[in-house]
DODREN-468646 format. One line per 2 residues: number of its first residue (from 0); for each residue x, y, z of N, C-alpha, C. Coordinates in steps of 0.2 Angstrom, whole numbers. Each point is the difference from the previous one (the first is absolute). Last residue first. Example, Ala and Ser with C-alpha at 12.3 -4.5 7.8 and 13.67 -1.06 7.14 Angstrom:
BEGIN
1	64,-11,35,4,6,1,-4,5,3  2,-28,0,-4,6,0,4,6,0
This chain:
BEGIN
311	-271,92,-183,-6,-7,0,-6,3,4  18,19,-11,-1,-5,6,-5,-5,-1
309	3,17,-16,6,-1,3,2,-4,5  -19,7,-16,4,-9,-2,7,1,4
307	-19,16,0,5,1,-4,6,-6,-1  -19,-1,15,-4,2,-7,6,1,-5
305	7,-3,23,-4,-7,-5,-2,3,-6  8,18,11,4,-4,-1,-1,-7,-3
303	-16,14,9,3,3,-6,6,-4,-2  -10,-7,20,-6,-1,-6,2,3,-6
301	12,4,20,0,-7,-3,-3,-1,-5  -2,22,9,7,0,-3,0,-9,-3
299	-19,6,13,0,4,-7,6,-2,-4  -1,-10,22,-6,-2,-4,2,3,-8
297	10,12,17,2,-5,0,-3,-6,-6  -10,20,9,4,1,-5,6,-7,-2
295	-17,0,17,-3,1,-8,5,2,-4  7,-4,22,-3,-5,-3,-3,0,-7
293	13,16,19,1,-2,-7,-4,-4,-5  0,4,25,-3,5,-3,1,0,-7
291	8,-15,20,-5,-3,-7,-3,6,-2  22,-6,15,-3,5,-3,-4,-2,-5
289	17,-13,13,-8,1,3,-3,5,-2  22,-10,-9,-1,5,8,-5,0,3
287	0,-9,-21,2,-5,3,2,3,7  -8,13,-16,-5,-4,1,1,-5,5
285	17,15,-10,-5,4,5,-5,-6,1  12,-7,-15,5,0,6,-4,3,6
283	-9,0,-22,-1,-7,2,4,-1,8  0,20,-13,-5,0,3,-1,-8,4
281	20,4,-14,-2,6,6,-6,-1,5  3,-11,-22,5,-3,6,0,3,7
279	-12,8,-19,-4,-7,2,5,-2,6  10,17,-13,-7,4,5,-4,-7,3
277	17,-5,-16,4,4,5,-5,1,6  -8,-8,-20,1,-4,4,5,1,5
275	-8,18,-16,-6,-5,4,2,-5,3  17,11,-11,-3,4,5,-6,-4,4
273	7,-10,-19,6,-1,6,-3,5,5  -13,-1,-20,0,-5,5,4,0,4
271	-5,25,-10,3,-7,-2,-2,-7,5  -7,24,3,1,0,-8,3,-8,-2
269	-16,11,22,4,-3,-3,2,-2,-7  -21,8,14,7,3,2,7,-2,-2
267	-24,-8,-7,1,7,-2,7,3,3  -5,-23,-12,-3,2,7,4,8,-1
265	-2,-20,-18,-6,6,1,1,3,7  17,-14,-18,-2,2,7,-4,4,0
263	2,-10,-20,3,-4,5,-2,0,8  -16,13,-19,7,0,1,3,-6,5
261	-23,6,-11,5,-7,-1,7,1,1  -24,13,11,4,0,-5,4,-6,-1
259	-19,16,15,2,-6,-1,3,0,-7  4,20,18,-3,-3,-6,0,-8,0
257	1,17,23,4,-5,-4,-5,-1,-8  -6,22,14,-1,-7,-1,6,-4,-3
255	-3,23,3,5,-3,5,-1,-8,-1  -8,20,-14,4,-5,-3,2,-3,7
253	-18,17,1,7,2,1,4,-4,-2  -24,-8,6,5,5,-4,5,2,2
251	-23,-19,2,7,2,3,3,6,-5  -19,-14,-7,-2,6,5,5,5,3
249	2,-22,-12,-1,5,-5,-3,7,5  4,-21,10,7,2,-3,-2,7,-4
247	-19,-10,11,5,4,4,6,3,-3  -13,-13,-13,-3,6,0,4,4,5
245	5,-22,-4,1,3,-5,-3,7,1  3,-21,14,1,6,2,1,6,-6
243	-3,-23,-4,-6,0,5,-1,8,3  17,-8,-17,-7,1,-3,-5,1,7
241	23,-3,5,0,7,-5,-8,0,-1  5,-21,9,1,6,5,-1,6,-3
239	0,-19,-15,-5,-2,7,-1,8,4  17,-6,-19,-8,-3,-2,-4,2,5
237	23,7,3,-5,3,-5,-6,-2,-3  11,-8,21,-1,7,0,-4,2,-7
235	8,-22,1,-6,1,5,-1,7,0  18,-5,-12,-5,-1,-4,-7,-1,3
233	22,15,8,-1,-7,0,-7,0,-4  15,19,4,0,-3,-5,-3,-8,-2
231	-7,22,17,4,-7,-1,0,-2,-7  -9,21,19,1,-3,-6,4,-4,1
229	-16,11,17,7,-4,0,0,-2,-6  -15,21,7,0,-6,-3,8,-3,-1
227	0,18,16,-4,0,-6,-1,-7,-1  0,10,25,4,-3,-5,-4,1,-6
225	-8,4,22,2,6,-2,4,-2,-7  -8,-16,14,-5,3,-3,1,5,-2
223	17,-19,3,-2,4,3,-5,4,-4  15,-19,-4,-5,-1,3,-3,6,3
221	18,1,-14,2,-2,7,-6,-1,4  -7,6,-24,7,0,2,0,2,7
219	-22,-12,-10,3,6,1,8,-1,3  -17,-18,-1,1,3,-8,3,6,0
217	-7,-10,21,5,-6,-3,2,5,-8  -15,7,19,5,5,-3,4,-5,-4
215	-19,-7,12,6,-2,2,4,6,-2  -22,-1,-6,0,-1,7,7,0,3
213	-3,1,-24,-3,5,3,0,1,7  3,-20,-11,6,5,-1,-1,5,4
211	-18,-15,0,6,0,5,5,2,-1  -18,4,-15,0,2,8,4,-2,4
209	3,-9,-24,2,8,1,-2,4,7  -5,-24,-3,8,1,0,1,8,1
207	-21,-6,-4,2,-1,6,6,0,2  -6,2,-21,-4,4,3,2,1,9
205	7,-18,-17,3,6,0,-3,7,4  -12,-21,-1,7,-1,4,4,7,-1
203	-19,-2,-12,-3,1,7,7,0,4  2,-5,-23,-2,8,2,-1,-1,8
201	14,-20,-6,-6,3,-3,1,6,2  17,-22,1,-3,6,4,-5,3,-5
199	14,-19,-9,-4,-2,8,-4,6,3  13,-1,-22,-5,-4,0,-3,-2,6
197	18,14,-1,-5,4,-3,-8,-4,-2  23,-2,17,-3,-5,-4,-7,5,-2
195	23,12,9,-6,-4,3,-5,-3,-7  25,8,9,-4,-1,-7,-5,-3,1
193	11,5,19,3,5,-4,-4,0,-6  -12,-9,23,4,-1,-6,3,6,-5
191	-16,1,21,7,-6,2,6,2,-6  -23,9,0,4,3,6,6,-4,2
189	-16,-5,-19,2,6,-1,5,2,7  -9,-22,-1,5,1,-5,3,8,-1
187	-17,-6,15,5,-2,2,6,1,-5  -22,5,-7,3,5,5,7,-2,3
185	-11,-16,-13,3,6,-4,2,5,4  -11,-18,10,6,-2,-3,3,5,-3
183	-15,7,21,0,-3,-7,7,-3,-3  -12,11,23,5,-1,-3,-1,-6,-7
181	-13,22,13,-1,-6,-1,5,-4,-5  3,20,20,0,-1,-9,-1,-8,0
179	-2,21,23,1,-9,-2,-2,0,-9  7,20,21,-2,-2,-8,1,-8,-1
177	8,17,18,-6,-4,2,-4,-1,-6  26,-2,-2,-3,5,4,-7,-4,3
175	8,-13,-17,3,5,0,-4,7,4  -1,-30,-7,-4,7,3,7,4,0
173	-13,-20,-14,7,3,1,-3,6,3  -8,-27,-4,-3,7,-2,6,6,3
171	-1,-25,1,4,3,-5,-3,6,-2  -8,-16,16,-4,1,-5,3,3,-6
169	10,-2,23,-1,-6,-3,-5,-1,-7  15,23,5,-4,-5,5,-1,-6,-5
167	19,22,1,-6,-4,-5,-3,-4,4  16,25,-1,-3,-6,4,-4,-5,-5
165	18,24,-1,-6,-4,-2,0,-6,3  12,26,5,-3,-6,1,-4,-4,-2
163	12,24,-10,-6,-4,4,1,-8,2  11,17,-16,3,1,7,-6,-2,5
161	1,-10,-23,2,7,1,4,-1,7  -9,-21,2,2,4,-9,-2,7,2
159	8,-23,16,-2,6,-1,-3,2,-8  4,-21,22,2,3,-7,-3,8,0
157	9,-23,18,-3,7,-1,2,3,-7  11,-20,13,-6,-1,-2,-6,7,-1
155	21,7,14,-1,-7,-3,-7,-2,-3  13,26,3,-5,-7,4,1,-5,-6
153	9,20,-6,4,0,8,-5,-4,4  -2,6,-24,6,-1,1,2,-2,7
151	-22,-7,-16,2,6,5,8,-2,3  -8,-8,-24,0,-3,6,2,7,5
149	-15,2,-23,8,0,2,-1,-2,6  -18,3,-23,3,-3,8,6,-1,1
147	-6,17,-20,-3,-5,3,2,-2,7  9,16,-16,-8,1,0,-4,-5,3
145	24,-2,1,-1,6,-1,-7,3,1  9,-22,-1,2,3,8,-3,7,-1
143	-5,-24,-16,1,7,0,-1,4,8  7,-25,-12,-5,3,5,2,8,-1
141	13,-20,-11,-6,1,-2,-6,5,3  24,-10,3,0,9,-1,-8,0,-3
139	12,-21,7,-1,1,-6,-1,8,-2  2,-16,21,3,5,-2,1,3,-6
137	-17,-10,18,1,0,-7,6,4,0  -11,-4,21,4,-5,-2,4,0,-6
135	-16,16,9,4,-1,5,6,-4,-2  -20,4,-13,4,5,2,6,0,4
133	-16,-18,-4,4,1,-6,6,6,1  -16,-6,16,6,-5,0,5,3,-5
131	-20,12,3,5,3,4,5,-6,0  -18,-5,-15,3,6,-1,6,1,4
129	-15,-16,5,5,-2,-6,4,6,-3  -15,2,19,8,-4,3,3,-2,-8
127	-21,12,-1,5,2,4,6,-2,1  -18,-12,-10,4,5,-5,4,4,3
125	-12,-13,16,4,-5,-6,4,5,-5  -7,8,25,-4,-2,-5,6,-4,-6
123	6,6,26,-2,4,-6,-3,-5,-5  11,-5,22,-6,4,1,-2,4,-7
121	18,-17,0,-5,-2,1,-6,4,2  23,8,0,-3,0,-9,-6,-5,2
119	13,2,18,-2,7,-1,-4,-1,-7  12,-19,6,-8,1,5,-2,7,-2
117	18,-6,-12,-5,-4,-1,-5,1,4  20,12,5,-2,2,-5,-6,-5,-3
115	11,-8,18,-2,5,3,-4,4,-6  13,-18,-4,-6,-3,2,-4,8,3
113	22,0,-10,-4,-1,-3,-8,-2,2  17,6,13,-2,6,-3,-5,-2,-7
111	9,-17,13,-3,3,6,-2,7,-4  15,-14,-11,-7,-2,1,-5,3,3
109	22,7,0,-3,1,-8,-7,-3,2  14,-2,18,-3,7,1,-4,0,-7
107	11,-20,1,-6,0,6,-3,9,-1  20,-6,-14,-6,-3,-1,-7,0,4
105	22,17,0,-2,-5,4,-6,-3,-4  11,19,-8,4,-5,1,-3,-7,2
103	-14,19,-12,2,-3,6,5,-5,-2  -9,12,-17,0,5,4,4,-3,6
101	-6,-12,-18,5,3,-3,1,6,5  -17,-15,4,7,-4,2,5,4,-3
99	-22,8,-3,2,0,6,9,-4,2  -14,-2,-21,3,6,1,4,4,6
97	-9,-25,-1,3,4,-6,3,5,0  -13,-18,12,1,7,4,2,4,-5
95	-16,-20,-10,7,2,3,1,5,3  -20,-8,-7,4,-5,-2,8,2,3
93	-22,13,2,0,-8,5,5,-6,-2  -6,18,-20,-2,3,9,1,-8,2
91	16,5,-20,-7,-1,0,-2,0,8  21,1,-11,-4,7,2,-6,-2,1
89	24,-15,1,-7,1,-2,-3,6,2  26,-6,-5,-4,-1,7,-7,3,-4
87	18,-17,-12,-2,7,1,-5,1,6  15,-22,0,-5,2,-3,0,7,2
85	17,-11,9,1,1,-8,-7,3,-2  2,-12,22,6,5,-1,1,5,-7
83	-17,-18,5,-1,5,4,5,6,-1  4,-19,-12,-6,3,-2,-2,6,3
81	15,-16,8,3,4,-5,-5,4,-3  -7,-15,16,6,5,4,2,5,-6
79	-15,-18,-6,-3,4,4,5,7,1  11,-19,-8,-2,3,-6,-7,6,4
77	11,-15,15,5,4,-3,-3,5,-5  -13,-16,9,1,5,4,6,4,-2
75	-5,-19,-13,-6,4,2,1,6,4  17,-17,-2,-1,5,-6,-6,6,0
73	1,-17,19,7,6,1,-2,4,-7  -13,-17,-1,-2,4,5,5,7,1
71	6,-20,-14,-5,3,-3,-3,8,5  15,-17,9,4,4,-4,-7,5,-5
69	-7,-18,15,3,6,3,4,4,-4  -10,-18,-11,-5,4,4,4,6,4
67	14,-16,-11,-4,4,-4,-4,5,2  9,-17,15,5,5,-1,-3,5,-6
65	-13,-16,5,-1,3,6,6,5,-2  -1,-16,-14,-7,3,-1,0,4,4
63	18,-14,1,1,4,-6,-6,5,1  -2,-17,14,6,4,2,0,6,-5
61	-13,-19,-7,-3,4,6,5,7,4  8,-17,-15,-5,5,-5,-3,4,4
59	12,-17,10,4,6,-3,-4,5,-2  -11,-19,7,2,5,5,5,5,-2
57	-7,-17,-14,-7,5,2,2,5,5  18,-16,-8,-2,4,-5,-5,5,3
55	13,-12,20,-5,-2,-7,0,6,-5  13,-4,22,2,6,-4,-4,-3,-7
53	-3,-2,28,-2,-3,-7,2,5,-4  1,1,24,6,0,-4,-2,-2,-7
51	-15,11,21,2,-4,-4,6,-1,-3  -8,15,16,-3,-4,2,1,-7,-6
49	10,22,0,2,-3,7,-3,-6,0  -6,14,-18,8,-3,-1,1,-5,6
47	-21,14,1,-1,-9,-5,8,-1,0  -2,19,13,-4,-5,3,1,-7,-4
45	8,21,-8,5,-4,5,-3,-5,3  -13,12,-16,4,-4,-2,4,-2,4
43	-17,13,9,-3,-7,-3,7,-4,-3  6,21,9,-1,-4,4,-4,-7,-3
41	6,20,-12,5,-4,1,-2,-6,4  -16,18,-4,1,-5,-5,7,-3,1
39	-9,14,17,-6,-6,-3,2,-3,-5  16,16,6,0,-6,3,-6,-4,0
37	7,22,-10,1,-5,-2,-1,-7,3  0,23,11,-5,-1,-6,-1,-7,-4
35	15,3,18,-6,-1,3,-6,0,-5  24,5,-5,-1,-7,2,-8,-1,2
33	10,22,-3,-3,-5,-6,-2,-7,-1  0,19,21,3,-4,-3,-2,-4,-6
31	-4,27,7,-3,-8,2,4,-4,-4  4,23,-1,4,-3,2,-2,-6,3
29	-13,17,-9,4,-4,-6,6,-4,3  -26,5,10,6,1,-1,4,-2,-5
27	-27,2,-2,6,-6,3,6,4,-1  -17,12,-8,-2,-2,6,5,-5,3
25	1,12,-22,4,2,6,-3,-3,7  -5,-5,-24,-4,5,2,3,4,7
23	10,-18,-11,0,5,-5,-4,4,2  0,-18,14,7,3,0,1,6,-5
21	-22,-14,-2,2,4,7,7,5,0  -3,-17,-18,-4,7,-1,0,4,7
19	10,-21,2,5,5,-5,-4,8,-2  -10,-19,11,5,4,5,3,5,-3
17	-14,-14,-13,-5,5,5,5,4,5  9,-17,-15,-2,6,-3,-4,5,4
15	7,-20,9,8,3,-1,-5,8,-4  -13,-17,5,1,3,6,7,5,-1
13	-10,-14,-18,-5,6,1,2,3,6  13,-20,-4,2,7,-5,-6,6,1
11	-3,-20,13,7,4,4,1,6,-7  -18,-16,-2,-1,4,5,6,6,2
9	3,-16,-17,-4,5,-2,-3,4,5  14,-18,6,4,4,-4,-5,6,-4
7	-11,-17,13,6,3,6,3,4,-4  -13,-15,-13,-2,6,3,3,4,5
5	11,-17,-10,-1,4,-5,-5,6,2  5,-19,15,6,4,-1,-1,6,-5
3	-18,-17,4,2,4,6,6,6,-1  -2,-17,-16,-6,5,-1,0,5,6
1	14,-17,1,3,3,-5,-6,5,-1  -3,-16,14,4,4,2,2,5,-5
């Protein structure tokens, strides 16, 4: 009888753990009677007490064992609950709705958004998924939205570089208009990062990046074909962009180009960062109202403020 009771306790504990997991996942309604969950544990004990009045040492030890087993299960459940409530949200793919939980109040909506994101990413290759995931969820501002990829302002799961749409495929190749560029890790560093790792990209990647810039006007002021070279204090501009278009810079005349220098603010139209911030606030308000005509200017101002360490 004691062996059967111990077996029942083990089964009951496992049942409780499973039901608790279901409860956390939202499958079981919160108002289900708690008694129903613990009934498999309580019923064998009740039966034992009804069947025997033996107060022997062995029975007392068994009852203590039963009590300790139940308490151990309860402790484990509480520990899991505390861990769920206190652990930082993971940014690893597939482990948390993280970013979306910050946007949606309803956990169900957050989970739906996460699943939609995951499904959309499944059509890309591993290199594309890596960079797009970090671009979307990493808030450390290591990504270059001025000379590189930025989110399309009026669409979900859409990206642009300069004024043109950019897309990717299962092979990690890059599509812009009808042009297809072979996607290497070095090229992804150049089109995504503010500080591309020069140990990753090579001369061929730089040449391809230059072609992409020329195709999209991402290196020009306002992303317009008539614009001058969009100067910046960033190391990427000084070490990569300006060198790629050095001859074009020299061919320009009249002093209209922004010079490469070490000034704190290297933006043509403002004298101090306060004016930059005011202009940025105005443009952001315009964007929020549905006007997307100044995205290049917004990206330029944000880049200058970051380089000047006025914003993160």
